[in-house]
mmCIF file of the N, C-alpha and C atoms, coordinates in Angstrom:
data_MODEL
# 
_entry.id   MODEL 
# 
loop_
_atom_site.group_PDB 
_atom_site.id 
_atom_site.type_symbol 
_atom_site.label_atom_id 
_atom_site.label_alt_id 
_atom_site.label_comp_id 
_atom_site.label_asym_id 
_atom_site.label_entity_id 
_atom_site.label_seq_id 
_atom_site.pdbx_PDB_ins_code 
_atom_site.Cartn_x 
_atom_site.Cartn_y 
_atom_site.Cartn_z 
_atom_site.occupancy 
_atom_site.B_iso_or_equiv 
_atom_site.pdbx_formal_charge 
_atom_site.auth_seq_id 
_atom_site.auth_comp_id 
_atom_site.auth_asym_id 
_atom_site.auth_atom_id 
_atom_site.pdbx_PDB_model_num 
ATOM 1   N N  . MET A 1 1  ? -21.316 20.262  167.432 1.00 0.00 ? 1  MET A N  1 
ATOM 2   C CA . MET A 1 1  ? -21.038 20.992  168.646 1.00 0.00 ? 1  MET A CA 1 
ATOM 3   C C  . MET A 1 1  ? -21.785 20.333  169.805 1.00 0.00 ? 1  MET A C  1 
ATOM 4   N N  . ALA A 1 2  ? -21.170 20.389  170.907 1.00 0.00 ? 2  ALA A N  1 
ATOM 5   C CA . ALA A 1 2  ? -21.753 19.759  172.091 1.00 0.00 ? 2  ALA A CA 1 
ATOM 6   C C  . ALA A 1 2  ? -22.473 20.783  172.948 1.00 0.00 ? 2  ALA A C  1 
ATOM 7   N N  . GLY A 1 3  ? -23.469 20.320  173.700 1.00 0.00 ? 3  GLY A N  1 
ATOM 8   C CA . GLY A 1 3  ? -24.189 21.198  174.620 1.00 0.00 ? 3  GLY A CA 1 
ATOM 9   C C  . GLY A 1 3  ? -23.382 21.403  175.901 1.00 0.00 ? 3  GLY A C  1 
ATOM 10  N N  . SER A 1 4  ? -23.877 22.283  176.730 1.00 0.00 ? 4  SER A N  1 
ATOM 11  C CA . SER A 1 4  ? -23.147 22.572  177.964 1.00 0.00 ? 4  SER A CA 1 
ATOM 12  C C  . SER A 1 4  ? -23.348 21.445  178.979 1.00 0.00 ? 4  SER A C  1 
ATOM 13  N N  . GLN A 1 5  ? -22.361 21.259  179.816 1.00 0.00 ? 5  GLN A N  1 
ATOM 14  C CA . GLN A 1 5  ? -22.433 20.232  180.855 1.00 0.00 ? 5  GLN A CA 1 
ATOM 15  C C  . GLN A 1 5  ? -23.523 20.555  181.874 1.00 0.00 ? 5  GLN A C  1 
ATOM 16  N N  . ARG A 1 6  ? -23.722 21.846  182.153 1.00 0.00 ? 6  ARG A N  1 
ATOM 17  C CA . ARG A 1 6  ? -24.729 22.254  183.130 1.00 0.00 ? 6  ARG A CA 1 
ATOM 18  C C  . ARG A 1 6  ? -26.124 21.860  182.650 1.00 0.00 ? 6  ARG A C  1 
ATOM 19  N N  . LYS A 1 7  ? -26.401 22.087  181.374 1.00 0.00 ? 7  LYS A N  1 
ATOM 20  C CA . LYS A 1 7  ? -27.706 21.743  180.816 1.00 0.00 ? 7  LYS A CA 1 
ATOM 21  C C  . LYS A 1 7  ? -27.896 20.220  180.796 1.00 0.00 ? 7  LYS A C  1 
ATOM 22  N N  . TYR A 1 8  ? -26.840 19.500  180.464 1.00 0.00 ? 8  TYR A N  1 
ATOM 23  C CA . TYR A 1 8  ? -26.897 18.039  180.442 1.00 0.00 ? 8  TYR A CA 1 
ATOM 24  C C  . TYR A 1 8  ? -27.150 17.484  181.849 1.00 0.00 ? 8  TYR A C  1 
ATOM 25  N N  . LYS A 1 9  ? -26.493 18.069  182.833 1.00 0.00 ? 9  LYS A N  1 
ATOM 26  C CA . LYS A 1 9  ? -26.634 17.624  184.217 1.00 0.00 ? 9  LYS A CA 1 
ATOM 27  C C  . LYS A 1 9  ? -28.053 17.870  184.736 1.00 0.00 ? 9  LYS A C  1 
ATOM 28  N N  . ARG A 1 10 ? -28.654 18.998  184.370 1.00 0.00 ? 10 ARG A N  1 
ATOM 29  C CA . ARG A 1 10 ? -30.004 19.325  184.825 1.00 0.00 ? 10 ARG A CA 1 
ATOM 30  C C  . ARG A 1 10 ? -31.056 18.454  184.145 1.00 0.00 ? 10 ARG A C  1 
ATOM 31  N N  . SER A 1 11 ? -30.779 17.999  182.931 1.00 0.00 ? 11 SER A N  1 
ATOM 32  C CA . SER A 1 11 ? -31.777 17.224  182.196 1.00 0.00 ? 11 SER A CA 1 
ATOM 33  C C  . SER A 1 11 ? -31.853 15.767  182.675 1.00 0.00 ? 11 SER A C  1 
ATOM 34  N N  . LYS A 1 12 ? -30.807 15.296  183.340 1.00 0.00 ? 12 LYS A N  1 
ATOM 35  C CA . LYS A 1 12 ? -30.806 13.908  183.817 1.00 0.00 ? 12 LYS A CA 1 
ATOM 36  C C  . LYS A 1 12 ? -31.739 13.764  185.014 1.00 0.00 ? 12 LYS A C  1 
ATOM 37  N N  . SER A 1 13 ? -32.401 12.629  185.080 1.00 0.00 ? 13 SER A N  1 
ATOM 38  C CA . SER A 1 13 ? -33.293 12.389  186.216 1.00 0.00 ? 13 SER A CA 1 
ATOM 39  C C  . SER A 1 13 ? -32.473 12.086  187.461 1.00 0.00 ? 13 SER A C  1 
ATOM 40  N N  . ARG A 1 14 ? -32.991 12.521  188.583 1.00 0.00 ? 14 ARG A N  1 
ATOM 41  C CA . ARG A 1 14 ? -32.290 12.303  189.846 1.00 0.00 ? 14 ARG A CA 1 
ATOM 42  C C  . ARG A 1 14 ? -32.713 10.959  190.434 1.00 0.00 ? 14 ARG A C  1 
ATOM 43  N N  . VAL A 1 15 ? -31.762 10.297  191.019 1.00 0.00 ? 15 VAL A N  1 
ATOM 44  C CA . VAL A 1 15 ? -32.010 9.004   191.641 1.00 0.00 ? 15 VAL A CA 1 
ATOM 45  C C  . VAL A 1 15 ? -31.783 9.149   193.134 1.00 0.00 ? 15 VAL A C  1 
ATOM 46  N N  . GLN A 1 16 ? -32.746 8.681   193.904 1.00 0.00 ? 16 GLN A N  1 
ATOM 47  C CA . GLN A 1 16 ? -32.610 8.759   195.349 1.00 0.00 ? 16 GLN A CA 1 
ATOM 48  C C  . GLN A 1 16 ? -31.916 7.495   195.839 1.00 0.00 ? 16 GLN A C  1 
ATOM 49  N N  . VAL A 1 17 ? -30.830 7.668   196.563 1.00 0.00 ? 17 VAL A N  1 
ATOM 50  C CA . VAL A 1 17 ? -30.055 6.539   197.052 1.00 0.00 ? 17 VAL A CA 1 
ATOM 51  C C  . VAL A 1 17 ? -30.217 6.466   198.564 1.00 0.00 ? 17 VAL A C  1 
ATOM 52  N N  . GLY A 1 18 ? -30.534 5.316   199.044 1.00 0.00 ? 18 GLY A N  1 
ATOM 53  C CA . GLY A 1 18 ? -30.678 5.133   200.483 1.00 0.00 ? 18 GLY A CA 1 
ATOM 54  C C  . GLY A 1 18 ? -30.918 3.679   200.803 1.00 0.00 ? 18 GLY A C  1 
ATOM 55  N N  . GLN A 1 19 ? -30.982 3.380   202.082 1.00 0.00 ? 19 GLN A N  1 
ATOM 56  C CA . GLN A 1 19 ? -31.218 2.012   202.500 1.00 0.00 ? 19 GLN A CA 1 
ATOM 57  C C  . GLN A 1 19 ? -32.700 1.678   202.381 1.00 0.00 ? 19 GLN A C  1 
ATOM 58  N N  . LEU A 1 20 ? -32.954 0.396   202.185 1.00 0.00 ? 20 LEU A N  1 
ATOM 59  C CA . LEU A 1 20 ? -34.329 -0.064  202.088 1.00 0.00 ? 20 LEU A CA 1 
ATOM 60  C C  . LEU A 1 20 ? -35.010 0.027   203.447 1.00 0.00 ? 20 LEU A C  1 
ATOM 61  N N  . LYS A 1 21 ? -36.294 0.266   203.424 1.00 0.00 ? 21 LYS A N  1 
ATOM 62  C CA . LYS A 1 21 ? -37.047 0.302   204.668 1.00 0.00 ? 21 LYS A CA 1 
ATOM 63  C C  . LYS A 1 21 ? -37.254 -1.127  205.157 1.00 0.00 ? 21 LYS A C  1 
ATOM 64  N N  . LYS A 1 22 ? -37.008 -1.316  206.422 1.00 0.00 ? 22 LYS A N  1 
ATOM 65  C CA . LYS A 1 22 ? -37.164 -2.648  206.993 1.00 0.00 ? 22 LYS A CA 1 
ATOM 66  C C  . LYS A 1 22 ? -38.618 -2.876  207.378 1.00 0.00 ? 22 LYS A C  1 
ATOM 67  N N  . ASN A 1 23 ? -39.100 -4.048  207.061 1.00 0.00 ? 23 ASN A N  1 
ATOM 68  C CA . ASN A 1 23 ? -40.465 -4.420  207.404 1.00 0.00 ? 23 ASN A CA 1 
ATOM 69  C C  . ASN A 1 23 ? -40.419 -5.207  208.716 1.00 0.00 ? 23 ASN A C  1 
ATOM 70  N N  . PRO A 1 24 ? -40.935 -4.649  209.808 1.00 0.00 ? 24 PRO A N  1 
ATOM 71  C CA . PRO A 1 24 ? -40.849 -5.363  211.087 1.00 0.00 ? 24 PRO A CA 1 
ATOM 72  C C  . PRO A 1 24 ? -41.746 -6.593  211.155 1.00 0.00 ? 24 PRO A C  1 
ATOM 73  N N  . HIS A 1 25 ? -42.676 -6.738  210.217 1.00 0.00 ? 25 HIS A N  1 
ATOM 74  C CA . HIS A 1 25 ? -43.597 -7.866  210.254 1.00 0.00 ? 25 HIS A CA 1 
ATOM 75  C C  . HIS A 1 25 ? -43.040 -9.103  209.554 1.00 0.00 ? 25 HIS A C  1 
ATOM 76  N N  . SER A 1 26 ? -42.008 -8.948  208.736 1.00 0.00 ? 26 SER A N  1 
ATOM 77  C CA . SER A 1 26 ? -41.422 -10.109 208.075 1.00 0.00 ? 26 SER A CA 1 
ATOM 78  C C  . SER A 1 26 ? -40.084 -10.409 208.733 1.00 0.00 ? 26 SER A C  1 
ATOM 79  N N  . PHE A 1 27 ? -39.963 -11.606 209.287 1.00 0.00 ? 27 PHE A N  1 
ATOM 80  C CA . PHE A 1 27 ? -38.763 -12.010 210.007 1.00 0.00 ? 27 PHE A CA 1 
ATOM 81  C C  . PHE A 1 27 ? -38.080 -13.118 209.225 1.00 0.00 ? 27 PHE A C  1 
ATOM 82  N N  . LYS A 1 28 ? -36.819 -12.932 208.899 1.00 0.00 ? 28 LYS A N  1 
ATOM 83  C CA . LYS A 1 28 ? -36.058 -13.940 208.174 1.00 0.00 ? 28 LYS A CA 1 
ATOM 84  C C  . LYS A 1 28 ? -34.846 -14.323 209.008 1.00 0.00 ? 28 LYS A C  1 
ATOM 85  N N  . LEU A 1 29 ? -34.591 -15.616 209.098 1.00 0.00 ? 29 LEU A N  1 
ATOM 86  C CA . LEU A 1 29 ? -33.423 -16.084 209.824 1.00 0.00 ? 29 LEU A CA 1 
ATOM 87  C C  . LEU A 1 29 ? -32.159 -15.772 209.043 1.00 0.00 ? 29 LEU A C  1 
ATOM 88  N N  . ALA A 1 30 ? -31.058 -15.602 209.755 1.00 0.00 ? 30 ALA A N  1 
ATOM 89  C CA . ALA A 1 30 ? -29.792 -15.318 209.102 1.00 0.00 ? 30 ALA A CA 1 
ATOM 90  C C  . ALA A 1 30 ? -29.192 -16.580 208.489 1.00 0.00 ? 30 ALA A C  1 
ATOM 91  N N  . PHE A 1 31 ? -29.669 -17.745 208.902 1.00 0.00 ? 31 PHE A N  1 
ATOM 92  C CA . PHE A 1 31 ? -29.152 -19.000 208.378 1.00 0.00 ? 31 PHE A CA 1 
ATOM 93  C C  . PHE A 1 31 ? -30.299 -19.994 208.279 1.00 0.00 ? 31 PHE A C  1 
ATOM 94  N N  . ASN A 1 32 ? -30.072 -21.065 207.553 1.00 0.00 ? 32 ASN A N  1 
ATOM 95  C CA . ASN A 1 32 ? -31.089 -22.100 207.391 1.00 0.00 ? 32 ASN A CA 1 
ATOM 96  C C  . ASN A 1 32 ? -30.839 -23.218 208.395 1.00 0.00 ? 32 ASN A C  1 
ATOM 97  N N  . VAL A 1 33 ? -31.836 -23.557 209.180 1.00 0.00 ? 33 VAL A N  1 
ATOM 98  C CA . VAL A 1 33 ? -31.743 -24.656 210.132 1.00 0.00 ? 33 VAL A CA 1 
ATOM 99  C C  . VAL A 1 33 ? -32.242 -25.911 209.427 1.00 0.00 ? 33 VAL A C  1 
ATOM 100 N N  . PRO A 1 34 ? -31.463 -27.002 209.486 1.00 0.00 ? 34 PRO A N  1 
ATOM 101 C CA . PRO A 1 34 ? -31.915 -28.236 208.838 1.00 0.00 ? 34 PRO A CA 1 
ATOM 102 C C  . PRO A 1 34 ? -33.244 -28.706 209.426 1.00 0.00 ? 34 PRO A C  1 
ATOM 103 N N  . PRO A 1 35 ? -34.129 -29.259 208.592 1.00 0.00 ? 35 PRO A N  1 
ATOM 104 C CA . PRO A 1 35 ? -35.458 -29.659 209.075 1.00 0.00 ? 35 PRO A CA 1 
ATOM 105 C C  . PRO A 1 35 ? -35.403 -30.721 210.166 1.00 0.00 ? 35 PRO A C  1 
ATOM 106 N N  . LYS A 1 36 ? -34.398 -31.614 210.106 1.00 0.00 ? 36 LYS A N  1 
ATOM 107 C CA . LYS A 1 36 ? -34.294 -32.657 211.124 1.00 0.00 ? 36 LYS A CA 1 
ATOM 108 C C  . LYS A 1 36 ? -33.978 -32.036 212.483 1.00 0.00 ? 36 LYS A C  1 
ATOM 109 N N  . LEU A 1 37 ? -33.094 -31.046 212.507 1.00 0.00 ? 37 LEU A N  1 
ATOM 110 C CA . LEU A 1 37 ? -32.759 -30.364 213.756 1.00 0.00 ? 37 LEU A CA 1 
ATOM 111 C C  . LEU A 1 37 ? -33.933 -29.525 214.244 1.00 0.00 ? 37 LEU A C  1 
ATOM 112 N N  . ARG A 1 38 ? -34.661 -28.915 213.308 1.00 0.00 ? 38 ARG A N  1 
ATOM 113 C CA . ARG A 1 38 ? -35.822 -28.107 213.667 1.00 0.00 ? 38 ARG A CA 1 
ATOM 114 C C  . ARG A 1 38 ? -36.914 -28.969 214.311 1.00 0.00 ? 38 ARG A C  1 
ATOM 115 N N  . SER A 1 39 ? -37.010 -30.240 213.884 1.00 0.00 ? 39 SER A N  1 
ATOM 116 C CA . SER A 1 39 ? -38.026 -31.120 214.454 1.00 0.00 ? 39 SER A CA 1 
ATOM 117 C C  . SER A 1 39 ? -37.689 -31.521 215.884 1.00 0.00 ? 39 SER A C  1 
ATOM 118 N N  . PHE A 1 40 ? -36.400 -31.496 216.259 1.00 0.00 ? 40 PHE A N  1 
ATOM 119 C CA . PHE A 1 40 ? -35.998 -31.876 217.610 1.00 0.00 ? 40 PHE A CA 1 
ATOM 120 C C  . PHE A 1 40 ? -36.121 -30.737 218.611 1.00 0.00 ? 40 PHE A C  1 
ATOM 121 N N  . VAL A 1 41 ? -36.334 -29.533 218.157 1.00 0.00 ? 41 VAL A N  1 
ATOM 122 C CA . VAL A 1 41 ? -36.384 -28.383 219.057 1.00 0.00 ? 41 VAL A CA 1 
ATOM 123 C C  . VAL A 1 41 ? -37.553 -28.493 220.026 1.00 0.00 ? 41 VAL A C  1 
ATOM 124 N N  . GLY A 1 42 ? -38.699 -28.934 219.568 1.00 0.00 ? 42 GLY A N  1 
ATOM 125 C CA . GLY A 1 42 ? -39.874 -29.010 220.423 1.00 0.00 ? 42 GLY A CA 1 
ATOM 126 C C  . GLY A 1 42 ? -39.895 -30.241 221.314 1.00 0.00 ? 42 GLY A C  1 
ATOM 127 N N  . GLN A 1 43 ? -39.020 -31.218 221.051 1.00 0.00 ? 43 GLN A N  1 
ATOM 128 C CA . GLN A 1 43 ? -39.041 -32.462 221.804 1.00 0.00 ? 43 GLN A CA 1 
ATOM 129 C C  . GLN A 1 43 ? -38.058 -32.407 222.968 1.00 0.00 ? 43 GLN A C  1 
ATOM 130 N N  . ASP A 1 44 ? -38.115 -33.441 223.800 1.00 0.00 ? 44 ASP A N  1 
ATOM 131 C CA . ASP A 1 44 ? -37.178 -33.515 224.925 1.00 0.00 ? 44 ASP A CA 1 
ATOM 132 C C  . ASP A 1 44 ? -35.789 -33.893 224.415 1.00 0.00 ? 44 ASP A C  1 
ATOM 133 N N  . PRO A 1 45 ? -34.731 -33.603 225.184 1.00 0.00 ? 45 PRO A N  1 
ATOM 134 C CA . PRO A 1 45 ? -33.365 -33.860 224.704 1.00 0.00 ? 45 PRO A CA 1 
ATOM 135 C C  . PRO A 1 45 ? -32.948 -35.320 224.796 1.00 0.00 ? 45 PRO A C  1 
ATOM 136 N N  . SER A 1 46 ? -33.905 -36.268 224.917 1.00 0.00 ? 46 SER A N  1 
ATOM 137 C CA . SER A 1 46 ? -33.545 -37.678 225.027 1.00 0.00 ? 46 SER A CA 1 
ATOM 138 C C  . SER A 1 46 ? -33.009 -38.234 223.704 1.00 0.00 ? 46 SER A C  1 
ATOM 139 N N  . ASN A 1 47 ? -33.207 -37.530 222.600 1.00 0.00 ? 47 ASN A N  1 
ATOM 140 C CA . ASN A 1 47 ? -32.697 -37.991 221.308 1.00 0.00 ? 47 ASN A CA 1 
ATOM 141 C C  . ASN A 1 47 ? -31.193 -37.793 221.188 1.00 0.00 ? 47 ASN A C  1 
ATOM 142 N N  . TRP A 1 48 ? -30.625 -37.005 222.080 1.00 0.00 ? 48 TRP A N  1 
ATOM 143 C CA . TRP A 1 48 ? -29.190 -36.764 222.083 1.00 0.00 ? 48 TRP A CA 1 
ATOM 144 C C  . TRP A 1 48 ? -28.506 -38.007 222.633 1.00 0.00 ? 48 TRP A C  1 
ATOM 145 N N  . ASN A 1 49 ? -27.552 -38.560 221.891 1.00 0.00 ? 49 ASN A N  1 
ATOM 146 C CA . ASN A 1 49 ? -26.846 -39.763 222.311 1.00 0.00 ? 49 ASN A CA 1 
ATOM 147 C C  . ASN A 1 49 ? -25.720 -39.363 223.255 1.00 0.00 ? 49 ASN A C  1 
ATOM 148 N N  . ASP A 1 50 ? -25.834 -39.746 224.538 1.00 0.00 ? 50 ASP A N  1 
ATOM 149 C CA . ASP A 1 50 ? -24.831 -39.358 225.534 1.00 0.00 ? 50 ASP A CA 1 
ATOM 150 C C  . ASP A 1 50 ? -23.512 -40.095 225.350 1.00 0.00 ? 50 ASP A C  1 
ATOM 151 N N  . LYS A 1 51 ? -23.549 -41.278 224.756 1.00 0.00 ? 51 LYS A N  1 
ATOM 152 C CA . LYS A 1 51 ? -22.322 -42.054 224.590 1.00 0.00 ? 51 LYS A CA 1 
ATOM 153 C C  . LYS A 1 51 ? -21.537 -41.624 223.357 1.00 0.00 ? 51 LYS A C  1 
ATOM 154 N N  . ALA A 1 52 ? -22.191 -41.013 222.416 1.00 0.00 ? 52 ALA A N  1 
ATOM 155 C CA . ALA A 1 52 ? -21.518 -40.565 221.192 1.00 0.00 ? 52 ALA A CA 1 
ATOM 156 C C  . ALA A 1 52 ? -20.861 -39.210 221.426 1.00 0.00 ? 52 ALA A C  1 
ATOM 157 N N  . SER A 1 53 ? -19.945 -38.865 220.535 1.00 0.00 ? 53 SER A N  1 
ATOM 158 C CA . SER A 1 53 ? -19.277 -37.566 220.651 1.00 0.00 ? 53 SER A CA 1 
ATOM 159 C C  . SER A 1 53 ? -20.213 -36.458 220.151 1.00 0.00 ? 53 SER A C  1 
ATOM 160 N N  . VAL A 1 54 ? -19.827 -35.238 220.460 1.00 0.00 ? 54 VAL A N  1 
ATOM 161 C CA . VAL A 1 54 ? -20.621 -34.089 220.024 1.00 0.00 ? 54 VAL A CA 1 
ATOM 162 C C  . VAL A 1 54 ? -20.651 -34.027 218.502 1.00 0.00 ? 54 VAL A C  1 
ATOM 163 N N  . ILE A 1 55 ? -19.510 -34.310 217.884 1.00 0.00 ? 55 ILE A N  1 
ATOM 164 C CA . ILE A 1 55 ? -19.427 -34.260 216.417 1.00 0.00 ? 55 ILE A CA 1 
ATOM 165 C C  . ILE A 1 55 ? -20.362 -35.297 215.800 1.00 0.00 ? 55 ILE A C  1 
ATOM 166 N N  . GLN A 1 56 ? -20.423 -36.491 216.392 1.00 0.00 ? 56 GLN A N  1 
ATOM 167 C CA . GLN A 1 56 ? -21.311 -37.529 215.859 1.00 0.00 ? 56 GLN A CA 1 
ATOM 168 C C  . GLN A 1 56 ? -22.781 -37.155 216.049 1.00 0.00 ? 56 GLN A C  1 
ATOM 169 N N  . ASN A 1 57 ? -23.105 -36.546 217.194 1.00 0.00 ? 57 ASN A N  1 
ATOM 170 C CA . ASN A 1 57 ? -24.489 -36.108 217.415 1.00 0.00 ? 57 ASN A CA 1 
ATOM 171 C C  . ASN A 1 57 ? -24.882 -35.020 216.430 1.00 0.00 ? 57 ASN A C  1 
ATOM 172 N N  . TYR A 1 58 ? -24.005 -34.046 216.236 1.00 0.00 ? 58 TYR A N  1 
ATOM 173 C CA . TYR A 1 58 ? -24.302 -32.975 215.286 1.00 0.00 ? 58 TYR A CA 1 
ATOM 174 C C  . TYR A 1 58 ? -24.407 -33.520 213.866 1.00 0.00 ? 58 TYR A C  1 
ATOM 175 N N  . LYS A 1 59 ? -23.555 -34.512 213.550 1.00 0.00 ? 59 LYS A N  1 
ATOM 176 C CA . LYS A 1 59 ? -23.599 -35.102 212.214 1.00 0.00 ? 59 LYS A CA 1 
ATOM 177 C C  . LYS A 1 59 ? -24.938 -35.810 211.987 1.00 0.00 ? 59 LYS A C  1 
ATOM 178 N N  . SER A 1 60 ? -25.479 -36.444 213.025 1.00 0.00 ? 60 SER A N  1 
ATOM 179 C CA . SER A 1 60 ? -26.772 -37.118 212.876 1.00 0.00 ? 60 SER A CA 1 
ATOM 180 C C  . SER A 1 60 ? -27.901 -36.108 212.660 1.00 0.00 ? 60 SER A C  1 
ATOM 181 N N  . PHE A 1 61 ? -27.721 -34.876 213.168 1.00 0.00 ? 61 PHE A N  1 
ATOM 182 C CA . PHE A 1 61 ? -28.707 -33.821 212.932 1.00 0.00 ? 61 PHE A CA 1 
ATOM 183 C C  . PHE A 1 61 ? -28.505 -33.137 211.590 1.00 0.00 ? 61 PHE A C  1 
ATOM 184 N N  . GLY A 1 62 ? -27.332 -33.319 210.968 1.00 0.00 ? 62 GLY A N  1 
ATOM 185 C CA . GLY A 1 62 ? -27.036 -32.661 209.699 1.00 0.00 ? 62 GLY A CA 1 
ATOM 186 C C  . GLY A 1 62 ? -26.387 -31.309 209.877 1.00 0.00 ? 62 GLY A C  1 
ATOM 187 N N  . VAL A 1 63 ? -25.683 -31.111 211.007 1.00 0.00 ? 63 VAL A N  1 
ATOM 188 C CA . VAL A 1 63 ? -25.038 -29.834 211.305 1.00 0.00 ? 63 VAL A CA 1 
ATOM 189 C C  . VAL A 1 63 ? -23.544 -30.064 211.437 1.00 0.00 ? 63 VAL A C  1 
ATOM 190 N N  . ILE A 1 64 ? -22.747 -29.137 210.915 1.00 0.00 ? 64 ILE A N  1 
ATOM 191 C CA . ILE A 1 64 ? -21.296 -29.210 211.067 1.00 0.00 ? 64 ILE A CA 1 
ATOM 192 C C  . ILE A 1 64 ? -20.919 -28.417 212.305 1.00 0.00 ? 64 ILE A C  1 
ATOM 193 N N  . SER A 1 65 ? -20.256 -29.078 213.259 1.00 0.00 ? 65 SER A N  1 
ATOM 194 C CA . SER A 1 65 ? -19.870 -28.388 214.486 1.00 0.00 ? 65 SER A CA 1 
ATOM 195 C C  . SER A 1 65 ? -18.458 -27.832 214.388 1.00 0.00 ? 65 SER A C  1 
ATOM 196 N N  . TYR A 1 66 ? -17.627 -28.433 213.550 1.00 0.00 ? 66 TYR A N  1 
ATOM 197 C CA . TYR A 1 66 ? -16.232 -28.025 213.436 1.00 0.00 ? 66 TYR A CA 1 
ATOM 198 C C  . TYR A 1 66 ? -15.930 -27.922 211.946 1.00 0.00 ? 66 TYR A C  1 
ATOM 199 N N  . SER A 1 67 ? -15.812 -26.717 211.440 1.00 0.00 ? 67 SER A N  1 
ATOM 200 C CA . SER A 1 67 ? -15.749 -26.504 209.991 1.00 0.00 ? 67 SER A CA 1 
ATOM 201 C C  . SER A 1 67 ? -14.502 -27.089 209.346 1.00 0.00 ? 67 SER A C  1 
ATOM 202 N N  . SER A 1 68 ? -13.420 -27.291 210.097 1.00 0.00 ? 68 SER A N  1 
ATOM 203 C CA . SER A 1 68 ? -12.213 -27.883 209.527 1.00 0.00 ? 68 SER A CA 1 
ATOM 204 C C  . SER A 1 68 ? -12.356 -29.393 209.383 1.00 0.00 ? 68 SER A C  1 
ATOM 205 N N  . PHE A 1 69 ? -13.399 -29.937 209.946 1.00 0.00 ? 69 PHE A N  1 
ATOM 206 C CA . PHE A 1 69 ? -13.624 -31.379 209.959 1.00 0.00 ? 69 PHE A CA 1 
ATOM 207 C C  . PHE A 1 69 ? -14.727 -31.769 208.991 1.00 0.00 ? 69 PHE A C  1 
ATOM 208 N N  . LEU A 1 70 ? -14.687 -31.276 207.764 1.00 0.00 ? 70 LEU A N  1 
ATOM 209 C CA . LEU A 1 70 ? -15.779 -31.501 206.817 1.00 0.00 ? 70 LEU A CA 1 
ATOM 210 C C  . LEU A 1 70 ? -15.918 -32.961 206.404 1.00 0.00 ? 70 LEU A C  1 
ATOM 211 N N  . GLY A 1 71 ? -14.825 -33.735 206.507 1.00 0.00 ? 71 GLY A N  1 
ATOM 212 C CA . GLY A 1 71 ? -14.872 -35.123 206.077 1.00 0.00 ? 71 GLY A CA 1 
ATOM 213 C C  . GLY A 1 71 ? -15.547 -36.051 207.062 1.00 0.00 ? 71 GLY A C  1 
ATOM 214 N N  . VAL A 1 72 ? -15.879 -35.591 208.236 1.00 0.00 ? 72 VAL A N  1 
ATOM 215 C CA . VAL A 1 72 ? -16.450 -36.462 209.267 1.00 0.00 ? 72 VAL A CA 1 
ATOM 216 C C  . VAL A 1 72 ? -17.900 -36.736 208.980 1.00 0.00 ? 72 VAL A C  1 
# 
């Protein structure tokens, strides 16, 4: 014979469901910046090649500027 559903329901432990508390002291970026590009942030923009295209400059930094152009 089986026990009652009410008794079974009361005997189960309750689980609290909710969102995690955000820690304002830990900051995480939404994406990873390549280290080569991160090193150029503090420097002057003279490393940017004015004669090259934007895609070639981004490729030298290791960043994809146009996602349909993965082969470049």
